N, C-alpha and C positions, 0 to 999 in steps of 0.2 A: 116464455122465448126469449133468446139473446138479441140485442139490438141489431148485432151483427147478420142473426138471419133475417130477420126483419127488413135490414138494408139490402139484402140480397135480395130475397122478393120484390121489394119495390122496385131496382135497381133492373130485374128481370119483368117484371110486367113494363116499365117506362120502355125499357129495348123493345120490346115488344111490339108497343104501341108506335113507337117512333118507325121501326122497320115495317112496319104493316104502312103507315102512310106513305113512307118512302116509296116503296115499291108500286102504291097504286097511283104517285105523284109519277112517276117515272114509266107506267107501263101506258103506252098508246091508247087514250079511249077518249072519248067527245065530255066536252069539259062538265056537262051534267052528270054524267054516271060517275065521272071522278069525284066530283061533289060528292054525291050519293056514296058511293063506295067508302069517302071518309069519313061522312056522317055516320054511317054504319058502323065503321071499326071504330069510329071514337065512344058510338053506343056501346060495342061488345068491349072496348077497353074497360071504359066505365064500368060498368059490369062485372067485369075480373078482380077491378080492383076494389069494388063494395066487397064481393065475394072474400078476397084475403082478406082486405080490413077485418071482417065479421069472423074469419077463422084465425085472424092473428088475435083479437078482442076475447075470442072465445079463450083460446090455448093461455092468455096472459091471465085472464079470470079464472082458469082452473091451476094454472102452477101458484097464481097468489093464493087460491082458496087450499090448495094442499098444501104450499110454506105456510099459513095461519096455521091450518089445523096440527102442524107437527109443531111450530115454533108454540100455541095453546099446550098443547103435551110436555113438550120438553119444561115449558115454564111450570107448569101443574106439578111434574116431577122433582122440579127445584125447590118448589115449594115445600112439599112432603119433605124430602129431604133434609133441608133446612129446618122445620118443624121436628125432624125425629132430633136433629143434633141438639137442636135449643132444649128440647127435653132431655136429652141426655146430660148438658151441663148445667141445667136446671137442678139435676138428681145429685151430682155432684159434689156442687155446689150444696146441695143441701145436708147432705151427708158431711161437707167439710165444715158447715156450720153447725152442726150437734155436733161432732169432735170440740170443736172449739167451744163451745157452750159446757162439756164436759171437761174439760181443762179445766176452763175459767171455773169451774164449780170446786174441784179439787185445791184450785190455787184459794179459793174463798177460802174453804174450812182448814188450810196448813196457815193461813195467815191471821 
């Protein structure tokens, strides 16, 4: 999950909590009821934040896991390709060495 999406979710939750608290404070009611409503809203906001944090954590873990699997797969593919290329280079070098050895034998015979 991107940082921008996380900031948006946190902003929405904070705005909701602040709006609910201000609504309760400006509504005409007895002090004890107002304090109870504020406490209840605080608990609700805390629960929403915990739930959202758990969702964000799960999405981040899932994204990390997916990206790690993709990276592992790509790395394995690169290693395999490099291995094949290395084998091709070694084969080519062995052929060149064989040719050079044959040329060297011919030169030694004529000398």
